[in-house]
Backbone as a printed PyTorch tensor [residue, N CA C, xyz], in Angstrom:
tensor([[[  2.9930,   7.1430,   0.2460],
         [  1.6420,   7.0430,  -0.2740],
         [  0.8240,   8.2050,   0.2890]],

        [[  0.1500,   8.9620,  -0.5750],
         [ -0.6680,  10.0730,  -0.0750],
         [ -1.9140,   9.5490,   0.6080]],

        [[ -2.4840,  10.3650,   1.4900],
         [ -3.7440,  10.0010,   2.1400],
         [ -4.8000,  11.0450,   1.7940]],

        [[ -6.0490,  10.6650,   1.9210],
         [ -7.1430,  11.5870,   1.6100],
         [ -7.3740,  12.5010,   2.8070]],

        [[ -6.9720,  13.7300,   2.6600],
         [ -7.1250,  14.7040,   3.7300],
         [ -8.3530,  15.5860,   3.5330]],

        [[ -9.1800,  15.2430,   2.5420],
         [-10.4000,  16.0150,   2.2930],
         [-10.1730,  17.2880,   1.5010]],

        [[ -8.9520,  17.5180,   1.0200],
         [ -8.6310,  18.7690,   0.3230],
         [ -9.4120,  18.9410,  -0.9760]],

        [[ -9.9230,  17.8510,  -1.5460],
         [-10.6740,  17.9530,  -2.8090],
         [-12.1720,  17.7710,  -2.5980]],

        [[-12.5830,  17.6500,  -1.3450],
         [-14.0160,  17.5080,  -1.0630],
         [-14.7660,  18.7570,  -1.5310]],

        [[-15.9590,  18.5630,  -2.0140],
         [-16.8020,  19.6850,  -2.4200],
         [-16.6010,  20.1370,  -3.8520]],

        [[-15.7140,  19.4950,  -4.5980],
         [-15.5030,  19.8960,  -5.9910],
         [-16.5860,  19.3450,  -6.9190]],

        [[-17.0580,  18.1310,  -6.6360],
         [-18.0660,  17.5290,  -7.5130],
         [-19.3300,  18.3870,  -7.5180]],

        [[-19.8470,  18.6080,  -8.7300],
         [-21.0310,  19.4370,  -8.9090],
         [-20.7270,  20.8890,  -9.2300]],

        [[-19.5060,  21.3050,  -9.0230],
         [-19.1270,  22.6910,  -9.3060],
         [-18.7920,  22.8540, -10.7840]],

        [[-19.0330,  24.0360, -11.3380],
         [-18.6570,  24.2660, -12.7400],
         [-17.1600,  24.5120, -12.8670]],

        [[-16.6140,  24.0910, -14.0090],
         [-15.2430,  24.5000, -14.3320],
         [-15.3270,  25.9380, -14.8170]],

        [[-14.5330,  26.8240, -14.2590],
         [-14.6200,  28.2340, -14.6590],
         [-14.0850,  28.4880, -16.0590]],

        [[-14.4980,  29.5800, -16.6230],
         [-14.0180,  30.0110, -17.9440],
         [-12.6430,  30.6430, -17.7510]],

        [[-11.6250,  29.8020, -17.7920],
         [-10.2410,  30.2560, -17.6950],
         [ -9.5230,  29.8580, -18.9690]],

        [[ -8.9830,  30.8130, -19.6770],
         [ -8.2000,  30.5340, -20.8750],
         [ -6.7430,  30.3950, -20.4430]],

        [[ -6.1960,  29.1920, -20.6380],
         [ -4.8290,  28.9030, -20.2080],
         [ -3.9620,  28.5660, -21.4160]],

        [[ -2.7250,  29.0290, -21.3820],
         [ -1.7720,  28.6960, -22.4440],
         [ -1.6180,  27.1870, -22.5110]],

        [[ -1.3630,  26.6870, -23.7200],
         [ -1.2550,  25.2350, -23.8750],
         [ -0.1020,  24.8740, -24.8000]],

        [[  0.2720,  23.5990, -24.7340],
         [  1.3200,  23.0860, -25.6090],
         [  0.8310,  22.9630, -27.0410]],

        [[ -0.4760,  23.1100, -27.2650],
         [ -1.0310,  23.0610, -28.6230],
         [ -0.8560,  24.3970, -29.3480]],

        [[ -0.4050,  25.4250, -28.6370],
         [ -0.1930,  26.7310, -29.2440],
         [ -1.2670,  27.7260, -28.8850]],

        [[ -2.5130,  27.3520, -29.0560],
         [ -3.6240,  28.2460, -28.7370],
         [ -4.0710,  28.0360, -27.2920]],

        [[ -4.5450,  29.0950, -26.6430],
         [ -5.0690,  28.9350, -25.2860],
         [ -6.2670,  27.9740, -25.2740]],

        [[ -6.4450,  27.3050, -24.1520],
         [ -7.5680,  26.3980, -23.9570],
         [ -8.4390,  26.9780, -22.8500]],

        [[ -9.7190,  27.1540, -23.1480],
         [-10.6780,  27.6120, -22.1470],
         [-11.2690,  26.3770, -21.4710]],

        [[-11.0820,  26.2620, -20.1670],
         [-11.5290,  25.0600, -19.4580],
         [-13.0370,  24.8700, -19.5150]],

        [[-13.8080,  25.9350, -19.4060],
         [-15.2690,  25.8040, -19.4790],
         [-15.6890,  25.3020, -20.8550]],

        [[-15.0720,  25.8410, -21.8800],
         [-15.3820,  25.4150, -23.2500],
         [-14.9660,  23.9650, -23.4790]],

        [[-13.7860,  23.5890, -22.9920],
         [-13.2920,  22.2210, -23.1830],
         [-14.1520,  21.1920, -22.4660]],

        [[-14.8710,  21.6350, -21.4400],
         [-15.6800,  20.6920, -20.6560],
         [-17.1400,  20.6680, -21.0760]],

        [[-17.4600,  21.2220, -22.2300],
         [-18.8570,  21.1680, -22.6990],
         [-19.2870,  19.7380, -22.9930]],

        [[-18.3550,  18.9140, -23.4460],
         [-18.6170,  17.4800, -23.6180],
         [-18.1650,  16.7850, -22.3460]],

        [[-17.3200,  15.7770, -22.4990],
         [-16.7030,  15.1150, -21.3400],
         [-15.2190,  15.4010, -21.3950]],

        [[-14.6880,  15.8910, -20.2910],
         [-13.2760,  16.2550, -20.1990],
         [-12.6480,  15.5580, -19.0070]],

        [[-11.5080,  14.9390, -19.2330],
         [-10.6700,  14.4210, -18.1610],
         [ -9.5280,  15.4160, -18.0000]],

        [[ -9.4880,  16.0810, -16.8630],
         [ -8.4440,  17.0560, -16.5640],
         [ -7.5990,  16.4890, -15.4290]],

        [[ -6.4080,  15.9950, -15.7920],
         [ -5.5260,  15.4900, -14.7390],
         [ -4.5310,  16.5880, -14.3880]],

        [[ -4.3710,  16.7880, -13.1010],
         [ -3.5620,  17.8710, -12.5600],
         [ -2.3750,  17.2300, -11.8350]],

        [[ -1.1780,  17.7090, -12.1290],
         [  0.0200,  17.0930, -11.5690],
         [  1.0010,  18.1790, -11.1300]],

        [[  1.9150,  17.8390, -10.2090],
         [  2.8630,  18.8510,  -9.7240],
         [  3.8520,  19.3220, -10.7960]],

        [[  4.7000,  18.4190, -11.2950],
         [  5.7200,  18.7910, -12.2860],
         [  6.4240,  17.5370, -12.7780]],

        [[  6.8020,  17.5620, -14.0360],
         [  7.5890,  16.4630, -14.5920],
         [  9.0750,  16.8040, -14.4710]],

        [[  9.9010,  15.7940, -14.5350],
         [ 11.3480,  16.0080, -14.4900],
         [ 11.7920,  16.7220, -15.7600]],

        [[ 12.8470,  17.4590, -15.6290],
         [ 13.4410,  18.1880, -16.7480],
         [ 14.7740,  17.5200, -17.0770]],

        [[ 14.9920,  17.1450, -18.3470],
         [ 16.2550,  16.4920, -18.7070],
         [ 17.4610,  17.3300, -18.2820]],

        [[ 18.4210,  16.6410, -17.6960],
         [ 19.6510,  17.3080, -17.2800],
         [ 19.5740,  18.0030, -15.9350]],

        [[ 18.3850,  18.0340, -15.3260],
         [ 18.2210,  18.6700, -14.0240],
         [ 17.9080,  17.5710, -13.0080]],

        [[ 18.7940,  17.3580, -12.0400],
         [ 18.5420,  16.2920, -11.0770],
         [ 17.3010,  16.5760, -10.2290]],

        [[ 16.5520,  15.5320,  -9.9400],
         [ 15.3730,  15.6570,  -9.0730],
         [ 15.8830,  15.7420,  -7.6360]],

        [[ 15.5000,  16.7870,  -6.9060],
         [ 15.9690,  16.9050,  -5.5180],
         [ 15.5010,  15.7100,  -4.6800]],

        [[ 16.3480,  15.2450,  -3.7800],
         [ 16.0090,  14.1050,  -2.9280],
         [ 14.7460,  14.3810,  -2.1200]],

        [[ 14.5340,  15.6260,  -1.7390],
         [ 13.3580,  15.9720,  -0.9350],
         [ 12.0480,  15.7650,  -1.7040]],

        [[ 12.1110,  15.7380,  -3.0430],
         [ 10.9020,  15.5480,  -3.8580],
         [ 10.2480,  14.2040,  -3.5520]],

        [[ 11.0700,  13.1770,  -3.4300],
         [ 10.5510,  11.8350,  -3.1730],
         [  9.9200,  11.7030,  -1.7920]],

        [[ 10.2310,  12.6030,  -0.8880],
         [  9.6700,  12.5510,   0.4640],
         [  8.2660,  13.1480,   0.5310]],

        [[  7.8210,  13.8130,  -0.5350],
         [  6.4900,  14.4310,  -0.5530],
         [  5.4940,  13.3880,  -1.0350]],

        [[  4.5330,  13.0030,  -0.1910],
         [  3.5560,  11.9900,  -0.6160],
         [  2.8130,  12.4380,  -1.8770]],

        [[  2.8770,  11.6030,  -2.9180],
         [  2.1490,  11.8780,  -4.1490],
         [  2.8550,  12.7520,  -5.1550]],

        [[  4.0550,  13.2410,  -4.8400],
         [  4.7440,  14.1300,  -5.7850],
         [  5.3570,  13.3440,  -6.9440]],

        [[  5.9290,  12.1900,  -6.6620],
         [  6.6260,  11.4060,  -7.6830],
         [  5.6160,  10.6930,  -8.5780]],

        [[  5.9200,  10.6060,  -9.8780],
         [  5.0920,   9.8240, -10.7870],
         [  4.3940,  10.6080, -11.8770]],

        [[  4.7500,  11.8680, -12.0760],
         [  4.0710,  12.6970, -13.0790],
         [  4.3080,  12.1880, -14.4960]],

        [[  5.5130,  11.7430, -14.7770],
         [  5.7960,  11.2160, -16.1140],
         [  5.0090,   9.9380, -16.3480]],

        [[  5.0310,   9.0240, -15.3860],
         [  4.2950,   7.7600, -15.5330],
         [  2.7970,   8.0040, -15.6910]],

        [[  2.2560,   8.9520, -14.9470],
         [  0.8310,   9.2600, -15.0610],
         [  0.5090,   9.8190, -16.4460]],

        [[  1.3110,  10.7520, -16.9120],
         [  1.0800,  11.3520, -18.2320],
         [  1.1790,  10.3000, -19.3300]],

        [[  2.1640,   9.4110, -19.2140],
         [  2.3130,   8.3520, -20.2180],
         [  1.1440,   7.3810, -20.1560]],

        [[  0.5800,   7.1710, -18.9800],
         [ -0.6170,   6.3500, -18.8660],
         [ -1.7850,   6.9670, -19.6120]],

        [[ -1.9620,   8.2760, -19.4730],
         [ -3.0320,   8.9420, -20.2220],
         [ -2.7410,   8.9130, -21.7200]],

        [[ -1.4840,   9.0400, -22.0850],
         [ -1.1080,   8.9050, -23.4980],
         [ -1.4950,   7.5180, -24.0110]],

        [[ -1.1520,   6.5040, -23.2570],
         [ -1.4020,   5.1340, -23.6870],
         [ -2.8870,   4.7840, -23.7130]],

        [[ -3.6930,   5.4770, -22.9270],
         [ -5.1420,   5.2360, -22.8840],
         [ -5.9350,   6.2900, -23.6590]],

        [[ -5.2450,   7.1510, -24.4090],
         [ -5.9390,   8.2290, -25.1270],
         [ -7.0030,   7.6810, -26.0740]],

        [[ -6.7170,   6.5950, -26.7610],
         [ -7.6990,   5.9930, -27.6710],
         [ -8.9080,   5.4690, -26.9220]],

        [[ -8.6890,   4.8290, -25.7770],
         [ -9.7960,   4.3340, -24.9580],
         [-10.6760,   5.4920, -24.4860]],

        [[-10.0320,   6.5560, -24.0400],
         [-10.7770,   7.7170, -23.5480],
         [-11.5580,   8.3800, -24.6790]],

        [[-10.9370,   8.5030, -25.8560],
         [-11.6330,   9.0790, -27.0120],
         [-12.8320,   8.2180, -27.3930]],

        [[-12.6790,   6.8940, -27.3390],
         [-13.7880,   5.9920, -27.6710],
         [-14.9430,   6.1540, -26.6870]],

        [[-14.6290,   6.6070, -25.4740],
         [-15.6660,   6.8630, -24.4720],
         [-16.2020,   8.2980, -24.5630]],

        [[-15.7210,   9.0510, -25.5490],
         [-16.1990,  10.4180, -25.7600],
         [-15.5280,  11.4540, -24.8810]],

        [[-14.3940,  11.1170, -24.3020],
         [-13.7230,  12.0390, -23.3850],
         [-12.4920,  12.6700, -24.0170]],

        [[-12.3710,  13.9730, -23.8710],
         [-11.1460,  14.6820, -24.2020],
         [-10.2390,  14.6570, -22.9870]],

        [[ -8.9590,  14.8740, -23.1920],
         [ -7.9770,  14.8370, -22.1040],
         [ -7.1380,  16.0990, -22.1390]],

        [[ -6.8940,  16.6480, -20.9590],
         [ -5.9380,  17.7340, -20.7700],
         [ -5.1240,  17.4200, -19.5280]],

        [[ -3.8190,  17.6750, -19.5880],
         [ -2.9800,  17.6400, -18.4010],
         [ -2.6980,  19.0740, -17.9950]],

        [[ -2.5810,  19.3230, -16.6990],
         [ -2.3670,  20.6940, -16.2430],
         [ -1.4040,  20.7180, -15.0720]],

        [[ -0.4890,  21.6830, -15.1220],
         [  0.4140,  21.9270, -13.9970],
         [  0.7930,  23.4060, -13.9850]],

        [[  1.5200,  23.7630, -12.9380],
         [  2.0380,  25.1250, -12.8240],
         [  3.4630,  25.2200, -13.3520]],

        [[  3.9620,  24.1290, -13.8890],
         [  5.3110,  24.0730, -14.4470],
         [  5.4160,  25.0480, -15.6250]],

        [[  6.5560,  25.6500, -15.8630],
         [  6.6920,  26.5750, -16.9920],
         [  6.2840,  25.9290, -18.3270]],

        [[  5.6230,  26.6990, -19.1640],
         [  5.1140,  26.2040, -20.4360],
         [  6.2220,  25.6100, -21.3100]],

        [[  7.4010,  26.2120, -21.3010],
         [  8.4960,  25.6860, -22.1180],
         [  8.8490,  24.2610, -21.6930]],

        [[  8.8460,  24.0080, -20.3870],
         [  9.1270,  22.6580, -19.8780],
         [  7.9960,  21.6950, -20.2470]],

        [[  6.7600,  22.1810, -20.1990],
         [  5.6310,  21.3420, -20.6000],
         [  5.7320,  20.9830, -22.0850]],

        [[  6.0970,  21.9530, -22.9170],
         [  6.2390,  21.6910, -24.3590],
         [  7.2970,  20.6210, -24.6240]],

        [[  8.4370,  20.7750, -23.9880],
         [  9.5170,  19.8080, -24.1700],
         [  9.0450,  18.4180, -23.7480]],

        [[  8.3720,  18.3370, -22.6220],
         [  7.8870,  17.0520, -22.1150],
         [  6.8490,  16.4410, -23.0610]],

        [[  5.8930,  17.2360, -23.5090],
         [  4.8380,  16.7380, -24.3980],
         [  5.4310,  16.2010, -25.6990]],

        [[  6.4310,  16.8860, -26.2300],
         [  7.0810,  16.4230, -27.4570],
         [  7.8990,  15.1550, -27.2060]],

        [[  8.6510,  15.1510, -26.1290],
         [  9.5110,  14.0030, -25.8160],
         [  8.6950,  12.7370, -25.5810]],

        [[  7.5560,  12.8760, -24.9200],
         [  6.7250,  11.7180, -24.5800],
         [  5.5980,  11.4730, -25.5870]],

        [[  5.5480,  12.2820, -26.6480],
         [  4.5670,  12.1020, -27.7220],
         [  3.1250,  12.1000, -27.1900]],

        [[  2.8080,  13.1080, -26.3900],
         [  1.4540,  13.1940, -25.8400],
         [  0.4860,  13.6290, -26.9400]],

        [[ -0.6130,  12.9160, -27.1230],
         [ -1.5710,  13.2510, -28.1840],
         [ -2.6380,  14.2540, -27.7510]],

        [[ -2.4420,  14.8690, -26.6280],
         [ -3.3860,  15.8520, -26.0830],
         [ -2.5620,  17.0040, -25.5110]],

        [[ -3.1640,  18.1720, -25.3710],
         [ -2.4150,  19.3160, -24.8550],
         [ -2.1960,  19.2640, -23.3450]],

        [[ -1.1090,  19.8660, -22.9280],
         [ -0.8960,  20.2050, -21.5300],
         [ -1.2120,  21.6930, -21.4180]],

        [[ -1.9150,  22.0580, -20.3680],
         [ -2.2390,  23.4700, -20.1590],
         [ -1.4320,  23.9900, -18.9810]],

        [[ -1.0780,  25.2510, -19.0850],
         [ -0.2110,  25.8760, -18.1140],
         [ -0.9990,  26.8000, -17.1990]],

        [[ -0.8980,  26.5340, -15.9130],
         [ -1.5380,  27.3980, -14.9250],
         [ -0.4880,  27.8410, -13.9050]],

        [[  0.5420,  28.5280, -14.4170],
         [  1.6280,  28.9940, -13.5620],
         [  1.1190,  29.9280, -12.4680]],

        [[  0.0390,  30.6310, -12.7120],
         [ -0.5410,  31.5240, -11.7180],
         [ -1.4830,  30.8300, -10.7590]],

        [[ -1.6750,  29.5170, -10.9300],
         [ -2.5830,  28.7150, -10.1110],
         [ -3.9740,  29.3410, -10.0170]],

        [[ -4.4340,  29.8560, -11.1510],
         [ -5.7510,  30.4970, -11.2070],
         [ -6.8760,  29.5110, -10.9210]],

        [[ -6.7440,  28.2650, -11.4160],
         [ -7.7850,  27.2820, -11.1430],
         [ -7.7760,  26.8800,  -9.6730]],

        [[ -6.6020,  26.7920,  -9.0870],
         [ -6.5090,  26.4930,  -7.6490],
         [ -7.2320,  27.5580,  -6.8490]],

        [[ -7.0280,  28.8080,  -7.2050],
         [ -7.6770,  29.8970,  -6.4900],
         [ -9.1830,  29.9060,  -6.7240]],

        [[ -9.6180,  29.6030,  -7.9440],
         [-11.0480,  29.6290,  -8.2660],
         [-11.8190,  28.4950,  -7.6000]],

        [[-11.1920,  27.3080,  -7.5170],
         [-11.9110,  26.1320,  -6.9950],
         [-11.4010,  25.6530,  -5.6310]],

        [[-10.3140,  26.2350,  -5.1540],
         [ -9.7470,  25.7690,  -3.9000],
         [ -9.0230,  24.4400,  -4.0470]],

        [[ -8.3660,  24.2360,  -5.1970],
         [ -7.6490,  22.9830,  -5.4250],
         [ -6.4370,  22.8870,  -4.4910]],

        [[ -6.0910,  21.6630,  -4.0940],
         [ -4.9660,  21.4970,  -3.1790],
         [ -3.6190,  21.7540,  -3.8440]],

        [[ -2.7580,  22.4360,  -3.1270],
         [ -1.4150,  22.7690,  -3.5920],
         [ -0.4210,  22.4880,  -2.4610]],

        [[  0.8550,  22.6110,  -2.7920],
         [  1.9040,  22.5140,  -1.7800],
         [  3.0600,  23.4090,  -2.1970]],

        [[  3.9190,  23.6990,  -1.2420],
         [  5.1070,  24.5200,  -1.4970],
         [  6.3260,  23.6260,  -1.6020]],

        [[  7.1650,  23.8920,  -2.6020],
         [  8.4210,  23.1660,  -2.7360],
         [  9.4500,  24.0820,  -3.3780]],

        [[ 10.5720,  24.2150,  -2.7410],
         [ 11.6900,  25.0180,  -3.2530],
         [ 11.2350,  26.4210,  -3.6460]],

        [[ 10.3900,  27.0110,  -2.8230],
         [  9.9270,  28.3710,  -3.0640],
         [  8.8440,  28.5120,  -4.1210]],

        [[  8.3100,  27.3980,  -4.6040],
         [  7.2500,  27.4330,  -5.6250],
         [  5.9890,  26.7770,  -5.0860]],

        [[  4.8630,  27.3020,  -5.4770],
         [  3.5750,  26.6880,  -5.1490],
         [  3.1910,  25.8080,  -6.3340]],

        [[  2.9370,  24.5320,  -6.0580],
         [  2.6230,  23.5490,  -7.0870],
         [  1.3040,  22.8600,  -6.7690]],

        [[  0.7010,  22.3110,  -7.8090],
         [ -0.5210,  21.5360,  -7.6190],
         [ -0.2140,  20.1890,  -6.9890]],

        [[ -1.1310,  19.7360,  -6.1290],
         [ -1.1190,  18.3430,  -5.7100],
         [ -1.8770,  17.5660,  -6.7770]],

        [[ -1.5410,  16.3100,  -6.9260],
         [ -2.1050,  15.4710,  -7.9750],
         [ -3.5820,  15.1820,  -7.7060]],

        [[ -4.3990,  15.4200,  -8.7260],
         [ -5.8040,  15.0340,  -8.7020],
         [ -6.3080,  15.0080, -10.1270]],

        [[ -7.4310,  14.3440, -10.3300],
         [ -8.0600,  14.3080, -11.6540],
         [ -9.5240,  14.6410, -11.4910]],

        [[-10.0010,  15.4910, -12.3930],
         [-11.4220,  15.8340, -12.4280],
         [-11.9950,  15.3800, -13.7560]],

        [[-13.1770,  14.7960, -13.7030],
         [-13.9310,  14.5030, -14.9110],
         [-15.0810,  15.4960, -14.9140]],

        [[-15.1770,  16.2510, -15.9990],
         [-16.2490,  17.2460, -16.1330],
         [-17.1070,  16.8760, -17.3300]],

        [[-18.3710,  17.1180, -17.1810],
         [-19.3220,  16.8560, -18.2630],
         [-20.2930,  18.0330, -18.2900]],

        [[-20.5430,  18.5500, -19.4890],
         [-21.4520,  19.6870, -19.6560],
         [-21.0720,  20.8300, -18.7120]],

        [[-19.7580,  21.0440, -18.5700],
         [-19.2690,  22.1830, -17.8010],
         [-19.1830,  21.9880, -16.3050]],

        [[-19.6250,  20.8440, -15.7760],
         [-19.6180,  20.5960, -14.3290],
         [-18.7330,  19.4080, -13.9790]],

        [[-18.0940,  19.5030, -12.8530],
         [-17.2600,  18.4190, -12.3590],
         [-18.1760,  17.3150, -11.8400]],

        [[-18.0420,  16.1150, -12.4180],
         [-18.9020,  14.9970, -12.0240],
         [-18.1470,  13.9450, -11.2100]],

        [[-16.8250,  13.9630, -11.2650],
         [-16.0270,  12.9890, -10.5130],
         [-14.6630,  13.5850, -10.2190]],

        [[-14.1930,  13.3550,  -9.0020],
         [-12.8470,  13.7830,  -8.6080],
         [-12.1040,  12.5720,  -8.0650]],

        [[-10.9020,  12.3710,  -8.5620],
         [-10.0130,  11.3410,  -8.0520],
         [ -8.9350,  12.0450,  -7.2290]],

        [[ -8.9460,  11.8080,  -5.9360],
         [ -7.9520,  12.4040,  -5.0380],
         [ -7.9700,  11.6410,  -3.7350]],

        [[ -6.8670,  11.1860,  -3.2400],
         [ -5.5560,  11.2510,  -3.8650],
         [ -5.4570,  10.2560,  -5.0170]],

        [[ -4.4900,  10.4770,  -5.8610],
         [ -4.2250,   9.5840,  -6.9940],
         [ -3.0110,   8.7380,  -6.6310]],

        [[ -3.2410,   7.4320,  -6.5100],
         [ -2.1360,   6.5290,  -6.2010],
         [ -2.5140,   5.1150,  -6.5960]],

        [[ -1.6640,   4.4110,  -7.2760],
         [ -0.3940,   4.8570,  -7.8470],
         [ -0.6390,   5.6170,  -9.1440]],

        [[  0.1740,   6.6070,  -9.4360],
         [ -0.0490,   7.4150, -10.6300],
         [  0.0880,   6.6540, -11.9420]],

        [[  0.9280,   5.6240, -11.9780],
         [  1.1460,   4.9120, -13.2430],
         [ -0.0670,   4.0820, -13.6740]],

        [[ -0.9800,   3.7510, -12.7810],
         [ -2.1850,   3.0020, -13.1360],
         [ -3.4360,   3.8440, -13.1560]],

        [[ -3.2670,   5.1460, -12.9340],
         [ -4.4350,   6.0110, -12.7740],
         [ -5.2790,   6.1630, -14.0380]],

        [[ -4.6740,   6.2750, -15.1960],
         [ -5.4530,   6.4360, -16.4310],
         [ -6.3970,   5.2500, -16.6220]],

        [[ -5.9370,   4.0500, -16.3110],
         [ -6.7990,   2.8750, -16.3890],
         [ -7.9640,   2.9610, -15.4190]],

        [[ -7.7280,   3.5380, -14.2500],
         [ -8.7950,   3.7490, -13.2630],
         [ -9.8540,   4.7040, -13.8140]],

        [[ -9.4200,   5.7510, -14.4980],
         [-10.3510,   6.7120, -15.0890],
         [-11.1500,   6.0490, -16.2120]],

        [[-10.4920,   5.2600, -17.0550],
         [-11.1860,   4.5350, -18.1190],
         [-12.2360,   3.6180, -17.5120]],

        [[-11.8840,   2.8950, -16.4540],
         [-12.8310,   1.9850, -15.8100],
         [-14.0310,   2.7430, -15.2610]],

        [[-13.7850,   3.9050, -14.6540],
         [-14.8960,   4.6910, -14.1110],
         [-15.8090,   5.1800, -15.2350]],

        [[-15.2200,   5.7000, -16.3020],
         [-16.0280,   6.1930, -17.4230],
         [-16.8000,   5.0620, -18.1110]],

        [[-16.2750,   3.8470, -18.0240],
         [-16.9190,   2.6900, -18.6440],
         [-18.0020,   2.0790, -17.7690]],

        [[-18.1150,   2.5590, -16.5480],
         [-19.0370,   1.9790, -15.5860],
         [-20.5010,   2.1200, -15.9900]],

        [[-21.3750,   1.3820, -15.3170],
         [-22.8020,   1.4080, -15.6410],
         [-23.4000,   2.8150, -15.5630]],

        [[-24.1650,   3.1570, -16.5670],
         [-24.8700,   4.4350, -16.5820],
         [-24.0150,   5.6400, -16.9380]],

        [[-22.7460,   5.4050, -17.3020],
         [-21.8820,   6.5330, -17.6650],
         [-21.6320,   6.5000, -19.1700]],

        [[-21.9360,   7.5980, -19.8550],
         [-21.6880,   7.6330, -21.2990],
         [-20.2040,   7.6010, -21.6180]]])
């Protein structure tokens, strides 16, 4: 189970930068533009790749396991989120080809955006970790409205129930 080490403190109130990132939808997605309304941006390390065994060391990293379950949760709650006026994007540093395969296999109704260069991590100081010689995102979710981050969920645990947690927060008193 991950613990809150303060790595995401200070994100609320900051603007999402104008970063155009490749997406599984084909066209690049500009994060600042996507957050003009309400945007749920869930950030995850990496999903499993069919035919490639998950290294045993992956399960030892707090919060690394559960990317597929989290993504499927957002898929299953996409209608609820849309009814609340929120768009959804998933983001990782995983190769775009792997993201495309995953999005198609799991029938995701929203794009995954690719930040292989971890440009958003560098711009906002998002938490990352090293694994097998790669720098990956740690799991977190940001809700942005009118271009600014209004809520950060970090750490995210358990990942399979997280989309419901986001729906509940967006449904809360005084939140459109």
